[in-house]
N, C-alpha and C positions, 0 to 999 in steps of 0.2 A: 193394122192389127198388131198385137204384141205376141212375140214368141219367146219363151223362156228357155235359154240354153244353160243347162245345169253344169256343164263343164266350165262355162264362164262364171256361173254362180259361185262355184267352189273357189275359183281364183279371186273373185270379188270379195268373198268372205275373208280369205286369207289377207288380201290387200287392205281391207278396212281394219282388220284386227291389228295389222302391223302399224297402221296409222294411229290407232287408238292407244296402243302400248307405247308408241313413241311420244305421243302428246298425252301426258299423264292426266290432263284434265278430263279425259274420257275414260280413264280406268275405273272410276267409281261412278258409273252412270246412275243418276238418281231420278231424273225426270223423264216423263213419257215423251215430251217433245224432242229431247236430245236423242233418245233411242230411235224415234221415227225418222229423224234426219239420216241416221246411219242405215236404217232398214231401207229407206227410199233409195239411198245411194246404191245399195246392193241390187235392188230391183232394176235400177236404170242400167247398171253395168251388165246385167244378165239379159237385157232386152235388145233384140235385133229386129229390124224391119223385115217384111216379107221379101223384099228385094232391094238391093242397093240402089238400083236405078230409079225405082219409084220413090224411095226416100229422098234422093237427090232432087227429083222433080218437085216434090212437095216443098223442100227447102228453098228452091229458087223462086217459087211463086208466092211464098208467104208474105203477108203484110205484117211485119214484126215491129212492135213498138220499140224494142230495144235497138233496132237497126236505124229507125228514122227519128226517134224522139229522144231528147235529153230530159231526164227526170228533173223535176224542180228540186232545188237544193233545200235541205232541211237543216235546222239548227238544233243544238243539243236541248234547248228548252222545250222542243215540241215532241221529243221521242219518249218522254216519261222515264220512270226508274228502270234500271237494268236488273235482270234476275240474279246477277253475280257481281262481285267487286271487280275492279279493273284488272286485277291479276289473272282472273279466270275468264273474263269476257272474251279474250282472243280465241280461246278454245270453243266457247259458245258460238263465236262468229264463224269458226270452221264448220260446225254443224249446220248453222244457218246457211252458209254458202253452198254446202253440198245439197241441202234441201231445195234451195232456189235453182240450182243448176239442173236438177232432174225434173223440176216442175211437176206436172201431172202424170208423167210416164209411169211412175210407180205408185199411183194413188190408191193405196190399200184401204183408205177410209171408204172408198166407193166399192171396192171389190170384196172386202172381207167384213164379216159380222164382228161385233165387239169382242165376243169371246174368242173368235179365231185370231183376231189381232193380238189379244193377250197372249195366246200361245206363241205367235211369231216373236213377240217381244221377250217372252220367257226363254225361247231357244237362243235368241241373240245374246241375252245376258249370260246364259250359262256357257255358251261357246266363247264369249269374250273373256269371261273370268276363268275359264278352264275347268268349270265344274260340271260340264255336260257328261252324262253317263254313256253316251253313244258317240262314235266317231262321226264327224261331220260328213265325210265323204260317203260313209256307209249309209247314212240317213238320206243323202241326196240321191244316191244310186238307187235305193229301194223305193223312195217315195217321189222322186223328182218328176217322173212321167205322169203319175197320178195328179200331182199339183199342176203340171202343164195343162191337163185336161180341164181341171176345175177353173183355172184362171182364164183359159181360152173361152170356155162356155159362158162364164160370167161377163167377160169383156164383150163377146158377141151380143149377148142379151142387152147390155147397156147401150151399145151403139145402135142396135136395131130400134130400141125404144126412143132414143134421141132423134133418130132419123124420121121415125113415124110422127113424132111431135112436130118436127120441122115441116113435114108434108101437110099436116093439118093446119099449121100456122099459115103456110103459103096459100092454101085453098081459102081459108077465112079472109086473108088479106085481099085476095083477088075479089072475093064476094063483096067486101066492104068498100073497095076503091075501084070505081068503074073505069077510071083512066089508067089504071095499072095494066101493064102488059107483061106476059110471060114469053120469053124468047125461046128459041129452039134448044138452047143449052140448059134451060131451067131457071135462068135468072129472071127475077121480077123487077121491073123498072117502073117507078111511079114518079112522073114529073110533078114537082111542086111549084117551081118557078122556071119559066123558059128563059134561057140565055140567048144572047144575040152576038156573042163574040166567036172566038176561034174554037174549033172542035179538036180535041186532042187525038193523037195517034200514039202507038206504043213507044215510038222513039222520042216522044216529048216528055218534058218534066212538067208536073202540074203542082199548083198551089191550091190547097183545099182546107176547108173546115169539115170535120166529120164527127158523128156521134154514133158509136157502135154499141148495140145491145144484143143479148140473147133473146130467144123467143119469149122468155118469161119476164122480159123487161130489165134484166140485170145488165148494168153498164159495165163493159169490159175495157173500153178505151174511148177517150173523147178529147179531141183537140178543143172542142167548144168549152168543155169544163175547165181546161187548162188556160183558156183565153188566148191561145196562140195558134195561128195557122201552121200548116206543115207543107213542105215541098219535097217531092220525090220523083224518081223516074217511073213512069207509068208501066214500063215493061218489067219492072222488078217486083211487082206486088201480085196478090192473088188474082186468079182468073176472073172472078166476079167483079173486082174493081176494074180490071183491064177492059172488060166488055161494057160495064156500066158507065164508066167515065167517058168512054169513046162515044156514047150516045148523048152526052151533054155538050153544052157550049159555055164559054166564059160568061159568068153572071148567072148561070143556072143553078138550081137546087133540086135535088131529087132524093127519093128513098130507094135504096137497093136492098132487096131481100135475096140473100145468096145461099143456095143450098150447099151442103157440105162438100160435094165433089167439085165445087167452084171456089171453095174456101180452104179449110185445113184438113178436109177428108177425115178418114178414120183415125188419124193420129191426134187430132186436136192441136192445141197450142198451149204449152205450159199448164198451169193450174187455173187458167181463166176461161179457156174455150174448150169445152168437152169434146171428145171424139164424136164425129158425126153431126156436129152442131150446125144448124141453120143460123145465119147471122143477118141482122138488120142494121143498115147504115143510113143515116141522113147525111148527105154529102152536098156541100156548096162549093162550086168550082170558081175560083177567083182568077187564076192566070194559067195560061198555057205557054210554054217556052221551049 
């Protein structure tokens, strides 16, 4: 869950404004996307986890694409026309980089209505240009606690809805697949092809193919689509993978339906896996070493 510390928010605003003034490409912000990059950065700087230890635990158990996979290279012919000329694109790249770093942690498109987002962007523009009629610290002091409550309530509501959808998906999956089993932890394991080789333990490295989707069928990651298997230490990934792969043998293929508490929890992962999301993986185990 996200908690917004407005002492940190004030520092973040000052920090972003100093960057923007130093990099003149940001001083005349004209497009909505560039503003959103900076706003998302402020939100991420102001966000802290409920406890440092639980955050560290989530990080150590995540299956992260960036950690295990190298993205396929792209050439200039595939990216299409850029929004600015080459002199200004480095500054656009700065905004892009900030937006990618914070991922979904400051996803205002989900938390705010369109007119509310317009007010956020207006406040950012005015404070950036020095045309605001109220002192930034005074605004945050007076309205920060109220905003805390609004964002907390909306975040809780979204997570609860996503978790409920996941529970319904699991129940339906079990009804439609008689051979599927639900373990004590909540993991759903459905064998598709039985293997006859070595069975992995947490200390092993495994080579697999996988295809990961959300409960609505959205593909968030797939080694199958990339056409290349992946190898990683089993002890370094999400708990659902640790348990599910340990039930397989080399040569086997299975579907894993992983509830959020065995995946990325209430934090989600970047802008691809929502907080509280249940995940479905089709996994083929090639090698255990």
